[in-house]
VEXVEXVO-412303 format. One line per 2 residues: number of its first residue (from 1); their letters; for each residue y, x, z of N, C-alpha, C. Coordinates in pm, 1 decimal. Atoms other than C-alpha are relative to their C-alpha. Layout:
NUM) a) Y:X:Z:Y:X:Z:Y:X:Z  ...
//
This chain:
1) mi) 18.1:52.6:131.1:-5498.1:9284.3:-410.0:-122.2:-95.9:-10.0  123.0:87.6:-1.0:-5836.7:9124.1:-329.7:46.4:-141.4:39.9
3) ti) -50.8:135.3:-34.6:-5647.1:8838.9:-157.1:69.9:-69.0:-111.0  -70.6:63.4:112.4:-5425.0:8778.2:-458.1:-98.4:-46.7:-111.1
5) kk) 100.9:43.2:101.4:-5731.5:8765.9:-694.0:-72.8:-125.6:52.7  63.8:117.7:-59.1:-5895.4:8515.0:-455.1:92.5:-115.6:-13.2
7) nn) -97.0:107.6:10.0:-5581.3:8305.3:-454.7:7.1:-45.2:-143.7  -9.1:35.8:141.3:-5558.9:8318.4:-833.9:-117.8:-78.2:-48.8
9) la) 123.0:79.1:35.8:-5916.8:8192.6:-866.1:10.7:-142.3:61.6  -17.5:134.1:-58.5:-5840.0:7908.7:-626.7:106.8:-78.9:-80.8
11) yy) -101.8:72.3:84.2:-5526.8:7820.1:-835.3:-65.4:-48.7:-129.9  68.7:34.8:122.4:-5746.2:7817.6:-1141.7:-88.2:-127.0:20.2
13) yl) 81.6:114.7:-37.6:-5991.6:7580.9:-973.9:84.3:-128.4:20.3  -84.3:111.5:-33.2:-5709.2:7359.7:-855.2:57.0:-63.8:-131.0
15) ti) -56.5:44.8:124.3:-5554.7:7333.4:-1198.5:-102.4:-86.5:-78.2  107.7:78.3:67.9:-5891.7:7218.7:-1349.5:-20.2:-133.1:73.7
17) tv) 25.4:117.9:-81.9:-5940.0:6972.1:-1058.3:106.2:-109.0:-22.2  -98.9:102.9:17.9:-5607.1:6791.2:-1081.9:16.1:-40.4:-140.1
19) sa) -5.8:41.9:138.1:-5622.2:6788.1:-1457.8:-115.8:-97.6:-24.3  110.7:88.2:10.5:-5963.1:6622.6:-1435.2:37.4:-135.2:60.4
21) wg) -33.7:128.7:-62.6:-5830.5:6365.9:-1190.9:112.3:-71.3:-74.3  -99.6:61.8:82.7:-5530.4:6306.5:-1415.9:-59.1:-70.9:-117.5
23) sl) 66.2:68.5:113.5:-5768.0:6227.8:-1702.0:-79.3:-119.8:43.0  75.2:114.3:-53.3:-5942.3:5976.5:-1480.4:65.8:-131.0:-30.7
25) yv) -72.8:126.7:29.1:-5672.5:5719.0:-1535.7:-16.6:-40.4:-145.5  19.1:29.0:139.7:-5720.9:5744.1:-1914.1:-139.9:-49.3:-24.3
27) as) 140.8:36.0:17.8:-6100.8:5725.9:-1896.2:-27.5:-134.9:62.0  19.5:122.7:-68.5:-6078.0:5429.2:-1657.4:44.3:-120.1:-88.0
29) ky) -51.4:106.3:89.6:-5892.3:5229.3:-1930.1:-116.2:-70.2:-72.5  113.0:53.8:80.0:-6223.2:5184.3:-2121.2:-103.5:-70.1:93.3
31) vl) 101.2:45.7:-90.6:-6418.2:5094.1:-1804.8:38.7:-125.7:80.9  -38.9:105.3:-94.3:-6218.2:4866.2:-1580.8:22.7:-138.7:-61.0
33) dk) -9.7:133.0:61.9:-6182.4:4591.9:-1838.0:-142.3:-61.0:-13.1  140.2:46.8:15.6:-6564.5:4562.6:-1853.3:-76.5:-13.2:133.6
35) ip) 72.5:-5.9:-124.8:-6676.1:4645.9:-1497.3:95.0:-10.7:116.8  -88.4:8.8:-118.9:-6524.4:4546.4:-1156.8:29.1:132.6:65.1
37) vf) -55.0:-126.5:-54.5:-6332.3:4810.1:-965.7:-102.9:71.3:90.2  88.9:-70.6:-92.8:-6572.7:4887.0:-678.4:-141.4:27.8:-56.2
39) tv) 125.9:-32.9:67.4:-6877.0:4872.1:-904.1:15.7:122.6:-83.3  -30.6:-132.4:66.9:-6711.6:5144.8:-1112.5:-2.7:114.2:97.5
41) lf) -3.1:-105.9:-101.1:-6659.8:5341.5:-795.7:-142.4:32.3:42.4  142.4:-29.6:-38.6:-7027.8:5300.5:-702.8:-70.9:79.6:-108.5
43) lr) 60.6:-69.8:111.3:-7143.1:5407.6:-1049.1:53.9:143.6:-11.8  -57.0:-132.3:-2.7:-6906.3:5700.6:-1031.6:-70.9:89.2:97.7
45) yf) 73.3:-76.1:-103.8:-7068.8:5821.2:-708.6:-146.4:16.4:-31.9  141.7:-2.2:30.0:-7415.1:5735.9:-829.5:-29.8:110.2:-103.2
47) ia) 14.5:-98.3:107.3:-7379.0:5949.7:-1142.7:30.7:139.7:54.5  -37.4:-130.8:-62.5:-7204.0:6233.2:-952.6:-110.9:42.7:97.2
49) gi) 103.4:-29.4:-102.9:-7469.0:6212.4:-677.0:-130.5:56.3:-65.9  118.7:-48.6:73.5:-7754.6:6261.2:-928.6:21.7:141.6:-51.2
51) vl) -32.7:-136.8:52.7:-7582.8:6564.2:-1087.4:-0.1:96.2:113.8  -12.6:-90.2:-114.2:-7496.9:6723.1:-753.0:-132.3:22.7:70.1
53) ff) 126.9:-18.7:-70.3:-7836.3:6656.0:-597.9:-99.4:77.8:-80.6  83.5:-80.8:88.2:-8013.4:6803.1:-896.2:23.5:148.7:18.3
55) ff) -35.2:-138.4:-21.1:-7828.5:7130.8:-856.9:-19.5:43.9:138.6  20.9:-23.9:-140.6:-7850.3:7104.5:-482.0:-143.7:37.6:30.4
57) rk) 141.7:-30.4:-18.9:-8231.0:7093.2:-490.5:-43.6:125.2:-70.9  32.4:-118.2:77.5:-8249.8:7364.0:-756.8:45.9:127.6:65.6
59) ng) -55.6:-120.8:-60.7:-8032.8:7607.4:-563.4:-33.4:14.3:149.3  34.6:-6.2:-142.0:-8177.3:7535.9:-222.8:101.9:-71.2:88.2
61) se) -83.6:77.7:-90.6:-8040.6:7329.5:63.4:48.4:82.0:116.3  -53.9:-66.4:-118.9:-7820.7:7443.2:352.3:1.4:-101.2:112.5
63) ki) 13.8:93.6:-106.8:-7901.2:7278.1:682.3:128.7:-15.3:77.3  -121.6:34.5:-77.8:-7611.8:7102.7:863.0:-37.5:-17.3:146.7
65) ar) 26.2:12.6:-143.7:-7604.7:7138.5:1241.3:32.5:-142.8:48.0  -15.7:143.9:-46.1:-7637.8:6806.1:1429.7:144.1:-26.3:48.3
67) kd) -138.1:14.7:-50.3:-7296.6:6864.1:1595.0:106.0:-20.6:-106.4  -95.1:6.2:111.8:-7131.7:6877.4:1252.7:-24.7:-129.0:-89.5
69) yk) 27.5:120.8:78.7:-7281.3:6547.1:1121.5:121.0:-87.0:-9.7  -116.8:90.2:-4.7:-6964.7:6365.4:1225.7:105.2:41.8:-102.3
71) yv) -96.8:-51.2:99.2:-6749.3:6587.3:1002.8:-46.7:-35.7:-140.8  50.4:27.1:136.6:-6972.8:6543.7:696.4:8.2:-150.6:-27.1
73) fs) -12.1:146.7:19.3:-6988.2:6167.4:747.9:145.7:-40.3:-20.8  -145.2:28.3:13.0:-6610.2:6158.0:789.6:49.5:28.3:-138.3
75) ig) -41.0:-34.2:135.7:-6568.6:6333.0:456.6:-44.1:-102.9:-101.1  50.7:99.2:93.6:-6791.6:6081.6:278.1:64.9:-137.6:21.1
77) fi) -48.6:132.5:-36.6:-6663.7:5770.9:457.7:151.2:-9.7:-13.9  -143.0:2.1:-4.2:-6293.6:5849.1:519.3:59.8:43.9:-134.1
79) gy) -62.3:-58.5:120.2:-6225.4:6064.5:212.4:-39.9:-66.8:-128.6  48.9:49.1:127.3:-6446.1:5939.4:-68.5:-9.5:-146.5:-9.7
81) fl) 9.4:144.6:0.4:-6503.7:5576.6:32.7:132.2:-70.0:32.1  -118.1:73.8:-47.1:-6203.0:5456.8:234.3:124.0:42.8:-83.5
83) ai) -124.9:-39.8:68.4:-5929.5:5670.6:69.8:3.6:-46.6:-148.0  -5.0:35.3:143.9:-6030.9:5615.8:-291.5:-17.4:-151.9:-23.1
85) ga) 6.7:146.0:4.2:-6127.5:5252.4:-232.3:132.6:-65.6:24.2  -134.2:47.6:-32.6:-5791.4:5185.7:-71.9:99.4:25.3:-110.1
87) ql) -88.3:-34.7:111.2:-5620.3:5361.3:-359.8:-21.2:-97.0:-115.8  18.9:94.1:109.5:-5784.8:5138.8:-615.3:46.9:-140.7:29.7
89) ag) -46.7:133.3:-45.4:-5719.0:4821.2:-416.2:152.8:-5.0:8.8  -148.7:-2.7:-4.6:-5358.4:4928.0:-356.7:66.2:-3.0:-128.1
91) tk) -56.6:2.8:136.0:-5294.4:4990.5:-719.5:-18.5:-141.3:-66.0  26.5:135.1:57.1:-5448.6:4654.2:-808.9:95.8:-101.8:58.3
93) ls) -82.4:98.7:-68.4:-5236.4:4463.8:-548.4:148.6:22.0:-11.6  -142.0:-25.0:21.2:-4906.6:4637.5:-615.2:24.1:29.1:-149.6
95) na) -0.8:-37.2:136.4:-4859.5:4827.4:-940.7:-24.7:150.1:-15.5  44.1:-137.5:19.3:-4967.5:5157.5:-1089.1:107.6:105.6:22.1
97) sf) -106.0:-104.0:-17.9:-4635.8:5339.9:-1093.0:41.9:13.5:146.4  -35.9:-13.1:-138.3:-4548.4:5257.3:-736.6:-113.9:62.4:79.9
99) as) 116.0:-65.0:-69.4:-4902.8:5349.9:-619.4:-7.5:147.8:-30.2  -1.4:-143.7:37.3:-4872.1:5676.2:-806.3:107.6:76.1:78.6
101) li) -107.9:-60.4:-77.9:-4549.3:5748.3:-631.4:-40.5:23.1:144.4  50.2:-17.9:-134.4:-4700.4:5685.9:-293.1:-110.0:109.6:3.8
103) ns) 108.8:-96.1:4.4:-4999.3:5891.7:-395.4:54.1:143.8:-1.6  -60.9:-133.6:5.7:-4762.8:6188.4:-458.9:40.7:51.0:137.5
105) mn) -35.0:-39.9:-137.3:-4696.1:6188.0:-83.7:-117.6:75.0:69.4  112.7:-73.0:-54.9:-5039.2:6347.5:-25.7:32.5:140.3:51.6
107) pv) -31.6:-131.8:-56.5:-4898.3:6701.5:3.7:73.1:-3.5:133.7  -81.1:8.5:-123.6:-4661.9:6589.2:280.4:-94.9:-20.2:120.3
109) fi) 88.5:30.8:-114.1:-4940.2:6444.5:500.5:-106.0:113.4:13.9  94.8:-113.3:-14.7:-5187.7:6727.9:413.9:60.3:115.5:73.9
111) il) -67.6:-109.7:-63.3:-4934.7:6987.1:517.1:19.5:-28.7:151.7  -22.7:36.0:-144.5:-4854.0:6796.2:842.0:-136.1:8.2:79.0
113) fa) 127.4:-3.5:-66.1:-5226.0:6748.4:930.4:-50.9:144.7:12.9  38.9:-140.6:-9.4:-5296.0:7111.1:846.8:72.8:78.8:104.7
115) al) -77.5:-68.9:-103.2:-5020.5:7225.9:1071.8:-43.1:-42.4:139.2  42.1:56.8:-132.1:-5135.4:7000.8:1359.2:-140.0:35.4:43.3
117) il) 139.4:-17.0:-28.3:-5509.3:7047.7:1329.9:-49.2:143.4:-23.8  48.3:-129.9:39.0:-5556.9:7380.8:1158.4:102.1:116.0:29.9
119) ne) -104.3:-93.4:-38.4:-5238.9:7549.8:1283.2:52.1:86.6:-121.2  -54.9:-69.8:114.1:-5134.0:7639.4:928.4:153.8:0.2:14.3
121) kl) -143.8:-15.2:-13.7:-4771.7:7755.9:901.8:75.0:-101.1:-96.6  -84.5:86.4:79.5:-4507.1:7508.6:783.5:116.0:79.0:-48.8
123) ti) -102.7:-96.9:55.2:-4301.4:7741.5:560.8:106.1:-79.2:-81.4  -104.5:57.0:82.2:-3980.5:7671.6:376.2:-46.1:-10.3:-144.3
125) nk) 55.3:3.6:136.5:-4160.6:7749.5:49.2:-79.6:-128.7:-19.3  79.2:121.5:8.4:-4402.8:7463.4:112.4:91.9:-125.6:-6.1
127) vi) -88.8:115.5:-5.0:-4122.8:7221.1:198.4:75.2:-17.3:-132.5  -71.9:6.6:128.6:-3921.6:7308.3:-119.2:-94.4:-42.6:-110.3
129) sv) 100.3:34.7:103.0:-4239.4:7286.4:-334.7:-34.7:-146.7:3.7  33.8:146.0:-15.7:-4330.1:6942.2:-194.0:117.9:-85.9:-50.6
131) ma) -116.5:76.3:41.4:-3976.4:6812.1:-247.2:16.7:-3.2:-149.7  -9.2:-6.3:142.8:-3969.2:6929.9:-604.2:-106.7:-81.8:-73.2
133) ai) 111.8:70.9:56.6:-4314.6:6785.4:-679.9:15.9:-151.4:15.6  -22.5:143.7:-16.0:-4231.5:6442.3:-531.0:110.8:-46.9:-87.8
135) lg) -109.7:38.0:88.9:-3901.2:6435.2:-720.9:-52.5:-10.5:-145.1  54.5:0.7:133.6:-4090.2:6518.3:-1041.1:-80.1:-128.2:-25.6
137) ty) 83.9:121.8:12.6:-4340.6:6235.2:-979.2:83.8:-124.2:-3.1  -89.5:113.7:-6.9:-4058.0:5995.6:-895.1:65.0:-20.8:-138.9
139) ii) -61.3:1.7:132.5:-3889.4:6077.3:-1229.8:-100.7:-52.8:-105.0  100.1:35.2:100.6:-4212.5:6043.5:-1432.1:-39.8:-144.1:8.7
141) tg) 46.9:144.4:-18.4:-4319.1:5710.4:-1274.7:114.8:-96.4:-5.0  -116.7:87.3:5.9:-3962.8:5572.2:-1293.8:30.2:-52.9:143.2
143) gg) -32.6:39.9:-134.1:-3950.2:5541.5:-917.4:-88.1:-116.9:49.5  86.1:109.1:-42.5:-4211.9:5267.4:-909.7:79.2:-131.2:17.5
145) na) -58.0:135.6:-21.0:-4141.9:4902.9:-829.1:-58.7:-58.1:126.4  49.7:41.8:-128.6:-4171.3:4796.6:-467.9:-9.5:-157.2:15.0
147) tg) 4.9:147.8:-9.6:-4185.4:4424.7:-554.8:-141.6:-51.8:10.8  143.3:39.8:-11.4:-4564.2:4423.4:-533.4:-30.1:-45.2:140.8
149) qi) 42.5:49.4:-132.5:-4753.9:4273.0:-239.5:7.1:105.7:101.5  -6.2:-93.8:-111.8:-4701.2:4438.4:98.7:-139.1:62.7:27.1
151) lg) 133.7:-45.1:-28.9:-5077.7:4465.6:141.3:-37.1:116.9:-95.8  23.8:-110.2:95.1:-5102.3:4679.1:-176.4:66.6:128.7:36.7
153) il) -78.1:-116.8:-41.6:-4831.6:4914.8:-50.1:-65.1:65.5:122.4  64.5:-52.1:-123.0:-5002.3:4946.2:287.5:-134.2:65.3:-27.2
155) ls) 127.8:-59.4:41.6:-5341.5:5014.7:127.0:23.5:134.2:-61.9  -32.1:-130.7:64.0:-5179.2:5292.1:-81.0:29.1:104.6:105.2
157) fv) -30.6:-101.7:-109.5:-5049.4:5454.6:238.9:-127.6:32.0:76.0  131.0:-20.0:-68.4:-5393.8:5408.9:402.6:-75.1:108.4:-80.8
159) sv) 69.2:-95.3:91.1:-5537.3:5600.0:98.9:53.6:138.9:17.9  -59.2:-126.3:-6.2:-5291.7:5881.7:128.7:-31.6:70.0:132.8
161) is) 28.3:-52.2:-131.8:-5340.8:5925.9:502.8:-149.3:38.9:13.2  141.5:-25.4:-11.7:-5719.9:5905.5:476.8:-40.2:119.4:-84.6
163) ws) 37.0:-115.0:83.8:-5742.5:6155.8:187.5:53.9:130.5:59.6  -59.5:-116.1:-59.3:-5507.4:6395.6:365.0:-81.0:44.9:119.9
165) lm) 81.4:-35.2:-111.4:-5710.6:6383.6:679.2:-135.3:56.4:-41.8  121.2:-53.1:52.4:-6029.0:6435.9:481.3:8.9:142.5:-49.2
167) tv) -22.4:-134.5:50.6:-5884.3:6739.1:310.7:7.5:103.4:111.7  -7.4:-92.0:-115.2:-5805.8:6901.8:644.1:-142.8:20.3:60.0
169) iv) 134.5:-8.8:-56.1:-6160.0:6825.0:769.1:-85.6:86.9:-92.0  79.4:-86.6:94.2:-6308.2:6985.6:451.5:39.6:144.8:20.7
171) rk) -47.5:-137.1:-23.7:-6095.4:7297.4:515.0:-71.3:55.4:125.2  61.7:-38.7:-126.0:-6240.9:7314.3:867.7:-150.8:25.9:-19.0
173) vt) 146.2:-7.8:11.9:-6605.5:7251.3:770.9:-42.4:104.1:-101.8  44.2:-94.8:102.6:-6616.3:7471.9:458.4:23.1:144.6:43.9
175) qk) -4.4:-132.0:-53.9:-6534.0:7772.7:672.3:-138.0:38.5:65.5  132.6:-14.9:-58.1:-6885.6:7724.1:805.1:-113.2:-26.2:-97.1
177) yd) 104.9:39.6:94.7:-7082.3:7562.0:523.5:50.3:19.4:-144.4  -33.8:-10.9:139.8:-7091.7:7604.8:146.2:66.9:-125.4:-52.6
179) sf) -75.5:114.2:45.8:-6846.2:7376.6:-29.3:-85.7:-95.0:-85.2  88.8:76.4:83.4:-7116.6:7260.4:-275.4:-86.2:-95.0:86.6
181) ti) 80.6:82.1:-92.9:-7334.7:7135.3:11.5:82.4:-116.1:58.9  -86.3:103.7:-60.6:-7046.8:6946.9:176.1:36.7:-108.7:-104.4
183) tt) -33.6:97.2:103.2:-6948.4:6787.7:-154.5:-116.2:-95.7:-31.3  117.3:77.8:29.8:-7303.5:6673.0:-224.2:-27.0:-104.0:103.6
185) yg) 18.8:95.7:-111.5:-7349.8:6514.5:118.5:106.9:-109.2:1.8  -108.6:95.5:-3.1:-7009.0:6353.2:103.3:-7.1:-104.0:-108.4
187) ii) 15.0:92.8:115.3:-7065.0:6194.6:-238.3:-110.6:-97.2:20.3  116.4:84.4:-22.4:-7404.9:6058.5:-140.1:37.2:-99.7:109.9
189) ia) -38.9:90.4:-107.2:-7265.2:5907.4:180.7:97.8:-104.9:-58.5  -94.3:96.6:60.7:-6980.5:5746.5:-18.7:-70.6:-96.1:-90.8
191) mf) 76.9:86.0:90.0:-7229.2:5605.0:-267.8:-66.4:-112.4:78.4  62.0:103.5:-79.7:-7419.4:5420.7:5.3:100.5:-89.4:70.0
193) ct) -101.5:84.4:-60.3:-7100.3:5300.9:168.1:59.4:-95.6:-104.2  -61.1:81.6:108.7:-6974.0:5166.0:-169.7:-97.1:-104.9:-49.6
195) lp) 102.1:86.8:55.3:-7303.0:4990.9:-259.7:16.2:-146.9:43.9  -12.1:138.1:-38.3:-7266.0:4681.2:-43.6:128.8:-71.2:-47.3
197) vs) -126.1:56.8:46.7:-6901.0:4628.2:-147.8:-18.2:-28.4:-149.8  22.4:29.8:139.7:-7010.5:4655.4:-511.3:-90.7:-125.9:-24.1
199) iy) 87.9:116.3:12.4:-7289.4:4399.2:-463.9:75.2:-127.3:28.0  -81.7:115.9:-30.0:-7046.4:4158.1:-304.7:97.7:-30.1:-110.1
201) el) -90.1:18.5:109.9:-6795.6:4216.6:-577.5:-60.6:-63.5:-124.6  69.7:54.5:117.8:-7046.9:4142.9:-849.8:-38.9:-146.7:25.7
203) hv) 41.9:136.8:-39.8:-7152.2:3826.2:-660.1:117.1:-97.2:-20.2  -112.7:92.1:5.9:-6800.5:3685.9:-651.6:79.5:9.9:-127.3
205) ta) -72.3:-11.9:129.7:-6688.9:3800.6:-998.6:-79.4:-77.3:-102.7  65.2:88.7:89.8:-6776.5:3519.4:-1225.1:5.2:36.0:-147.7
207) df) -20.9:-37.2:145.6:-6646.7:3664.8:-1553.1:-46.0:141.0:-34.6  44.0:-138.4:27.6:-6830.8:3995.4:-1532.6:-83.3:0.2:-126.8
209) df) 67.2:-13.9:130.2:-6945.7:4110.7:-1874.8:-98.3:118.7:5.2  103.0:-106.9:-9.5:-7274.2:4303.9:-1879.1:-16.0:82.4:-128.1
211) vl) 8.1:-72.3:124.6:-7230.9:4415.6:-2240.5:73.4:130.7:6.0  -64.4:-133.2:-10.0:-7156.4:4789.6:-2233.9:10.3:62.9:-135.7
213) ew) -23.5:-74.4:121.5:-7000.1:4961.4:-2531.0:-21.0:148.6:20.7  25.9:-142.7:-11.4:-7060.0:5325.2:-2606.9:118.8:74.8:66.4
215) kv) -116.2:-56.5:-64.8:-6701.1:5402.4:-2498.9:-1.6:-11.7:153.0  10.9:25.9:-141.2:-6768.1:5249.0:-2160.3:-107.8:91.4:62.3
217) if) 108.8:-86.9:-48.0:-7094.4:5440.1:-2115.5:44.3:145.9:5.1  -44.6:-136.1:5.3:-6944.4:5768.6:-2221.8:110.8:23.6:108.8
219) sl) -106.6:-13.3:-101.8:-6637.6:5708.3:-1992.8:-58.2:6.8:139.1  64.1:-1.8:-128.0:-6865.3:5633.1:-1697.9:-61.7:141.0:30.5
221) iy) 58.2:-132.5:-12.0:-7057.0:5959.7:-1754.4:108.6:104.7:23.3  -108.3:-97.7:-18.3:-6732.9:6150.3:-1788.7:63.7:-9.3:139.3
223) ig) -62.1:18.9:-132.2:-6587.1:5997.6:-1474.9:-91.4:54.7:111.1  100.8:-48.7:-103.3:-6907.6:6074.2:-1276.4:-23.1:150.0:5.8
225) vv) 27.3:-147.3:5.9:-6967.1:6427.1:-1397.3:121.1:83.9:14.0  -120.0:-88.6:5.8:-6623.5:6569.5:-1466.7:101.0:-35.9:109.1
227) ct) -105.7:42.4:-96.2:-6379.5:6362.7:-1258.7:-48.8:-7.2:146.3  51.1:17.3:-136.2:-6610.3:6331.0:-957.1:-80.9:122.0:46.4
229) am) 91.0:-109.1:-45.8:-6896.3:6583.5:-930.4:71.7:136.7:-11.0  -65.7:-124.1:24.4:-6707.9:6883.5:-1083.1:132.3:10.0:78.3
231) ah) -135.5:-7.0:-61.9:-6358.6:6798.4:-956.9:-2.0:3.9:148.4  7.5:-4.1:-144.2:-6456.0:6724.6:-598.9:-59.9:132.0:53.5
233) ml) 60.3:-130.0:-39.3:-6668.9:7038.9:-582.7:102.4:110.1:-8.9  -105.5:-104.7:17.1:-6380.1:7254.2:-713.7:113.7:-16.7:98.9
235) wn) -103.6:29.8:-104.6:-6132.3:7081.7:-482.0:-43.5:58.4:133.5  52.2:-47.7:-130.5:-6349.4:7158.0:-179.4:-17.3:150.0:1.8
237) ks) 10.8:-145.4:5.5:-6413.9:7512.4:-300.6:137.6:62.9:15.8  -137.6:-51.5:-10.9:-6041.4:7568.2:-335.9:51.4:-2.8:141.3
239) is) -44.0:9.9:-131.6:-5976.4:7438.0:8.7:-64.9:99.4:93.3  68.7:-97.2:-76.7:-6236.2:7675.4:142.7:57.1:141.1:-15.4
241) mi) -46.7:-129.8:30.6:-6057.1:7969.0:-17.1:146.6:21.6:48.3  -141.0:-19.0:-41.1:-5687.5:7906.0:62.5:40.5:-119.7:87.8
243) ea) -49.2:105.9:-92.5:-5478.8:7687.6:294.6:0.6:-129.2:-63.6  1.8:137.0:50.3:-5514.4:7312.7:262.5:143.5:-44.6:-45.2
245) gr) -134.3:32.7:39.1:-5138.5:7276.3:254.7:42.4:48.6:-136.8  -30.6:-60.9:126.1:-5107.2:7512.8:-40.6:-76.1:-69.1:-113.0
247) cs) 83.2:73.9:103.4:-5390.3:7330.3:-231.5:70.5:-132.1:-32.0  -61.7:133.2:19.3:-5200.9:7003.0:-186.2:111.7:1.0:-97.8
249) lf) -119.8:-10.1:81.9:-4900.8:7128.3:-377.7:-36.8:-15.5:-151.5  42.5:18.7:140.6:-5107.6:7101.7:-699.6:-24.9:-154.7:-31.1
251) yp) 33.6:137.5:16.1:-5167.1:6735.3:-641.9:81.8:-80.6:-96.9  -81.8:86.4:92.1:-4866.2:6581.8:-826.2:-17.9:36.1:-148.4
253) iq) 26.5:-30.0:139.6:-4979.4:6756.8:-1147.7:-86.0:-114.7:-64.8  80.0:110.1:47.7:-5217.3:6456.5:-1178.9:87.9:-96.8:-79.4
255) am) -85.9:98.6:65.9:-4927.0:6223.9:-1270.4:44.1:53.4:-134.0  -47.5:-65.0:126.4:-4802.5:6467.8:-1536.3:-111.0:-4.1:-105.0
257) vs) 120.2:-5.4:89.9:-5155.8:6508.3:-1688.7:-31.4:-138.0:-46.8  34.2:135.4:33.4:-5214.5:6133.0:-1680.2:90.9:-55.8:-106.0
259) vl) -95.0:45.8:100.9:-4896.1:6050.6:-1869.9:-20.2:69.9:-135.1  16.7:-75.3:120.8:-4954.8:6331.2:-2117.8:-125.0:-40.4:-82.0
261) lg) 127.3:45.5:71.1:-5315.2:6222.5:-2196.8:13.8:-142.8:-49.6  -27.0:139.1:43.3:-5200.5:5862.3:-2212.6:73.5:-2.4:-132.5
263) wi) -76.1:-12.3:124.0:-4956.8:5966.8:-2485.4:-91.9:50.5:-114.7  86.4:-63.8:101.5:-5216.1:6184.1:-2675.0:-116.7:-94.7:-42.1
265) il) 122.4:74.6:28.9:-5522.1:5958.6:-2648.7:22.3:-148.9:-21.6  -24.8:141.3:0.5:-5391.6:5605.4:-2587.2:121.7:-43.6:-76.3
267) ge) -119.7:33.0:76.5:-5073.6:5627.4:-2789.5:114.0:-57.8:83.6  -108.1:52.4:-84.6:-4857.4:5538.1:-2489.3:127.2:80.8:-21.5
269) ni) -131.7:-62.1:20.7:-4485.5:5617.7:-2503.3:27.0:107.9:104.6  -40.0:-107.7:-87.4:-4348.4:5936.3:-2354.6:144.7:26.9:-23.1
271) di) -143.1:-13.1:17.5:-3978.2:5991.6:-2292.9:56.5:125.3:66.8  -70.5:-116.8:-61.7:-3724.8:6241.4:-2159.7:-26.0:10.5:146.5
273) kf) 29.8:4.2:-142.0:-3808.0:6136.4:-1806.6:-121.1:88.6:34.6  119.3:-75.4:-20.8:-4149.8:6292.3:-1845.5:26.0:152.4:0.0
275) if) -35.8:-139.4:13.8:-4006.1:6624.2:-1953.5:69.3:50.7:124.4  -74.3:-38.2:-120.5:-3762.9:6638.4:-1659.8:-96.4:-1.9:124.3
277) ga) 91.6:11.0:-106.6:-4031.9:6524.2:-1415.7:-102.4:117.6:-0.4  99.9:-108.0:13.4:-4283.3:6778.4:-1545.9:62.1:132.9:38.3
279) vf) -64.1:-126.2:-43.0:-4028.0:7060.3:-1499.9:4.9:13.1:148.2  -2.5:-4.6:-146.9:-3985.5:6971.5:-1136.8:-135.7:27.5:64.3
281) iv) 131.9:-17.6:-52.9:-4356.1:6943.8:-1073.3:-49.4:145.5:-17.6  46.0:-139.7:26.1:-4442.9:7276.8:-1241.3:83.8:102.7:74.4
283) ag) -89.7:-90.5:-75.4:-4144.1:7447.6:-1082.6:-41.8:6.8:146.8  41.8:-0.6:-140.3:-4263.3:7335.1:-740.0:-128.9:74.1:23.8
285) vl) 126.9:-74.2:-14.9:-4612.7:7467.1:-793.7:19.7:152.5:-16.6  -25.1:-144.3:25.4:-4490.2:7799.7:-937.0:77.0:62.8:111.4
287) fs) -77.8:-51.1:-113.7:-4245.7:7840.4:-655.9:-89.9:31.6:118.0  92.7:-18.0:-108.6:-4527.5:7805.9:-403.4:-88.4:118.1:-31.3
289) il) 91.2:-110.9:33.5:-4760.7:8045.6:-591.8:76.2:134.8:10.1  -73.5:-125.4:5.1:-4495.4:8318.1:-646.6:42.5:39.9:141.2
291) gk) -41.3:-23.2:-139.0:-4373.0:8277.0:-283.7:-112.3:58.2:80.1  116.0:-41.4:-69.0:-4726.6:8324.7:-156.4:-37.1:147.4:-43.2
293) kk) 35.8:-138.5:48.5:-4786.8:8638.3:-375.0:97.5:102.7:61.6  -96.8:-89.3:-60.1:-4464.9:8796.2:-239.0:-31.5:23.5:147.0
295) ei) 34.2:-4.0:-138.3:-4577.0:8716.6:115.8:-116.7:93.4:18.6  119.2:-85.4:-6.5:-4916.1:8883.3:57.0:32.3:147.8:-19.4
297) ly) -34.9:-138.7:27.6:-4770.6:9192.0:-104.8:80.5:59.6:113.5  -82.1:-44.4:-114.0:-4516.5:9225.2:179.5:-86.9:33.6:123.3
299) te) 90.7:-24.2:-111.1:-4790.5:9194.2:441.0:-91.0:123.9:-17.6  81.7:-113.5:30.3:-5013.2:9447.4:263.7:75.9:133.3:4.2
301) sl) -79.7:-120.0:-8.2:-4723.2:9694.5:240.6:26.1:45.6:139.6  -18.2:-28.0:-144.4:-4667.8:9671.3:616.0:-127.7:62.8:61.1
303) ns) 126.4:-45.3:-56.2:-5036.2:9731.5:683.9:-48.6:131.9:-60.4  46.3:-122.0:68.6:-5069.7:10027.7:443.0:70.9:125.2:54.7
//
């Protein structure tokens, strides 16, 4: 029963995390019209870094062994800088719906990397859950439109592969170090990696508007604190608690939350496709959760 309670807590964290990431698309609407893309990314990490570092110093630091520096750097560079940077660029060069569809492939690659690197089991429950989630995302996004530039599509795939690899690395490292420590170091590394790109972007962006409205400032704070500091910390915490592959099955909920909040806050249209897609996504997640609980109860009954 202890294992089930631990899993339930991880599922709670994951639901908050992917909901926060889903709200990111709505919050970004107020920001990206005023500030260039990679400058928003830098400010996102700068704000998150300040918040995390404050709590990091207050709660005491955990020393990282020199041999593990490469893992921590990989999380910051590959996961937070390369993956999210490629995702933003891919969306810009192709289109949002197709990029979202490719982004829904994250569970597939996370499960594959977890099986290859962490020796996690590739179960039929995971396969069915992934298929249901991807189908749900496909329905919600309308299948996307592949007429965008090839470079944008390739960058979206680079983002998916990079994030999936980072997730597996986090699972490995957080078995040794506290997830809060790993998140803090990763965010700070990503901030420094993003800074030169942001400076170059501002240099070549002639129509940049320095006038910041209160909606933009509030959105930046929300993106930095909630969508980045809190969400990344909870994601890494969840990965430290349960299998990376099982965490990934919550990922497509982002698309559902994004569309729902777009309807509520931005007045965007919502149709029957959203309902059908949401059913598949939720069904996939629930199938995974219930299947895991049955597996745990069965194992405990054999050991008792």
